[in-house]
C-alpha positions as CSV (number, residue, x, y, z in Angstrom):
1,M,12.6,-1.1,9.7
2,K,8.9,-1.8,10.4
3,I,8.0,-2.8,6.8
4,K,9.6,-6.1,6.0
5,G,8.9,-9.6,4.6
6,A,6.1,-10.0,2.1
7,K,4.7,-6.4,2.6
8,Y,8.2,-5.0,1.8
9,E,8.7,-7.2,-1.2
10,V,5.2,-6.1,-2.7
11,M,6.1,-2.4,-2.0
12,K,9.6,-2.9,-3.6
13,S,8.4,-4.7,-6.6
14,A,5.8,-1.9,-7.2
15,M,8.2,0.7,-6.9
16,L,10.7,-0.8,-9.2
17,A,8.0,-1.3,-11.9
18,I,7.2,2.3,-11.7
19,I,11.0,3.4,-11.9
20,E,11.4,1.0,-14.8
21,R,8.3,2.3,-16.6
22,Y,9.4,5.9,-16.5
23,G,13.2,5.4,-16.5
24,R,15.8,6.9,-14.1
25,K,16.8,9.8,-16.5
26,A,13.2,10.9,-17.1
27,I,12.5,10.8,-13.4
28,A,15.6,12.8,-12.7
29,K,14.6,15.4,-15.3
30,H,10.9,15.5,-14.2
31,F,11.7,15.9,-10.5
32,E,14.8,18.1,-10.8
33,G,15.0,20.4,-7.9
34,R,12.7,18.3,-5.6
35,S,13.6,16.7,-2.4
36,D,14.1,13.0,-2.1
37,T,11.2,12.7,0.1
38,W,8.9,14.5,-2.4
39,V,10.1,12.2,-5.3
40,F,9.9,8.9,-3.3
41,W,6.2,9.8,-2.3
42,A,5.3,10.8,-5.7
43,L,6.5,7.5,-7.1
44,W,4.9,5.7,-4.3
45,S,1.6,7.4,-5.1
46,Q,1.6,6.0,-8.7
47,A,2.6,2.5,-7.4
48,S,0.1,2.3,-4.6
49,F,-2.7,3.6,-6.9
50,D,-2.2,0.5,-9.1
51,L,-1.9,-1.9,-6.2
52,R,-5.2,-0.5,-4.5
53,N,-7.4,-0.2,-7.5
54,S,-8.9,-2.8,-9.8
55,D,-9.3,-2.4,-13.4
56,T,-12.9,-1.2,-12.8
57,H,-11.6,2.1,-11.3
58,P,-12.6,5.0,-13.7
59,A,-9.0,6.1,-14.1
60,F,-8.3,2.8,-16.1
61,G,-11.4,3.3,-18.1
62,K,-10.2,6.8,-19.1
63,G,-6.8,5.6,-20.4
64,R,-4.6,5.1,-17.3
65,V,-2.0,2.5,-18.1
66,R,-1.5,-0.1,-15.3
67,T,2.1,-0.5,-14.3
68,V,1.6,-2.6,-11.2
69,P,-0.8,-5.5,-10.8
70,H,-3.7,-5.0,-8.6
71,N,-3.4,-6.6,-5.1
72,A,-6.7,-6.6,-3.2
73,D,-5.1,-8.0,-0.2
74,F,-2.4,-5.4,0.1
75,N,-2.7,-2.8,2.9
76,I,0.4,-0.9,3.6
77,Y,-1.2,0.6,6.8
78,S,-2.0,-2.8,8.4
79,D,0.2,-3.9,11.4
80,G,0.5,-0.5,13.0
81,V,2.5,1.0,9.9
82,N,2.4,4.6,9.6
83,D,3.9,7.2,7.1
84,N,7.2,7.4,8.8
85,H,7.6,3.6,8.4
86,I,6.6,4.0,4.8
87,E,9.1,6.6,4.1
88,T,11.9,4.7,5.6
89,A,11.2,1.8,3.3
90,L,10.9,4.1,0.4
91,K,14.3,5.7,1.1
92,K,15.8,2.1,1.2
93,I,14.2,1.1,-2.0
94,C,14.8,4.3,-4.1
95,N,18.4,4.7,-2.8
96,E,19.1,1.1,-3.9
97,A,17.3,1.6,-7.2
98,G,19.5,4.8,-7.9
99,I,16.7,7.4,-7.5
100,G,18.3,9.4,-4.5
101,A,19.3,13.1,-5.1
102,L,22.9,12.3,-5.8
103,H,22.0,9.7,-8.4
104,R,19.4,12.1,-10.0
105,L,22.0,14.8,-10.2
106,S,24.4,12.6,-12.0
107,L,21.7,11.7,-14.5
108,V,20.7,15.3,-15.3
109,T,24.2,16.8,-15.7
């Protein structure tokens, strides 16, 4: 896996914060019928937005609630990382957190 060390830990912490905020059951219900890949990227979109943007971003001024602390130094695409590497890390993080399709199915039924 290309993403490891501190970068992986920041990514994992951000994803777990998003999962904790919304809850596994709510995620399972909201994303019912979606592929794992779609769900993982949707959650990462939320996490990475918070990581990348400071409180001065207009979304936070319009009521968006920050879940993940801003990290101005975090750049997921540094060190030659591409979307395939991100997806591999997301699969590992989400499956360990119980957000994979089999886990979601058991939460909905």
